[in-house]
N, C-alpha and C positions, 0 to 999 in steps of 0.2 A: 708551513707551505702547504701541509696536505690537508687541512683543515678545513678548506674550501672545497665544495663539490665540484667548481670549475677546474681547480690543479687536479683533480681527481679525473677528470674527464680527460684532459688532456694528460696525463701520466697514460692511462688506458692507450690513448692514442697512440702515445710514442709506443707501448707496447706492440700495438697493432701494425702500427709502421716497421719496426724491428722485425716481426712477423712474417709480414709482407717482403722483405727484402730478405729473413731468411729460405721462403718458400719460393722465390725467386732462381730458377737454374742459372748461376752466373759464371760456370766453369767456364776455363778458356776452351774448354771443346764447344760449350754451347753456347757461345758469343760468336756467332758466325756474320752477322749482318749489322748493319747500323740501328736498325730498331729497338735488337735487344740493350745494346749501348743506350740509346735515347731512353727507353724503359727504364732500365738501373739508374741511369741518373736522375728521374725525375720523382721513382723510390729513394732517394738520399737525400733530394734537396728536400721531399716530405719530412723525412726523418731529423734533417736540421732544423726546422721549421717548427715542429712539434717541439723539438727541445729547446730550442729557444723562446717559445709562449710559455714553458715550462717555469722555465729560472726568470722568466720577465713579470713574477707574480707581483710585483709591488706597483707595477707600472700599466695600470688595467688597460688604458688608451691605446698603449702601446701593444699589448699581448691582443687587444681585439683586432686590431690592423694585421698583427702577423698570423694569426687564427682565420681571418679572410683570405688572408692572400695563399696561407695554408688549402684549406678550403677551393681554392680556385686551383691551385695546382693537382688536388688530389681529382677533381673532375676532370681537368687537362690529361691528367695520366688515365683517369679511367676513359677518355674519349681517344686516346693515342692507342692504348690496347685494343678498342673494339676496332679501330679503324687499322691497325696493323695488323689485324688476325684476317679484316676483310681483303686486305692484299696480300696476304700470305699465301704459297702455292698450297701448303697444305692446311686450309682453313680451319678445318675441323680440330686437328691436333694442336694447332699452335693457342686456341680459345680453350681447349680442355685443360692444358698445362697453366692457363693465365685464369682460369675458376677461381680459384683459391684468391688469388690476389685480388679479382674484382670485387669478392664478398668485402675482403678485407677492408679495402679501399673506402667500400661505401659505407661500412661500420663506422670506419675513421671520421667520414665527412660527418657522419650523425652526431657522433660525440663531439666533433668540433662544434657542428652546431647548436650542440648544448652546454658546450661551455660559454661560447659566445652570448649566450642567452642568460646566464648566471652573471657573467660579467658585464653584460648591459643592467641587469638588478641591482650589481654592487654598486656600479657608477649612479643607478637613480637614487639609491638610499644614501650615496655619500651626498648627493645634489639636495636632497631634500633636507638630510641634516646640519648643512650651510645655511638652508634658507631660515632653519628655525634657529639659527645662532640669531 
């Protein structure tokens, strides 16, 4: 399972998504509006998609689709954080609190992109081996 580079990239993405959830201030006192609930929900969805992609290491095409969906959810989370920070009353404080999450989201997107690249290479290699037979 971890002998392939793409599985390693997805595992690091899982760890990063977990840290993004860990750094998110989600105690009952901090969740005051619907924005925080939406952002927390998106972070949990990203974590679930990363774990699913990691567990489907034998089904490369499905893993590729799940990774693309995960990248899309990560980008939408990034856009939502920036959008919500613009419309918050205390804009600077909101964005400063989420600065770590923004960095972790971009890092996770990059790792998922590398994983997709490796999965495509594996699919091409398998297809070329099938042609030779």
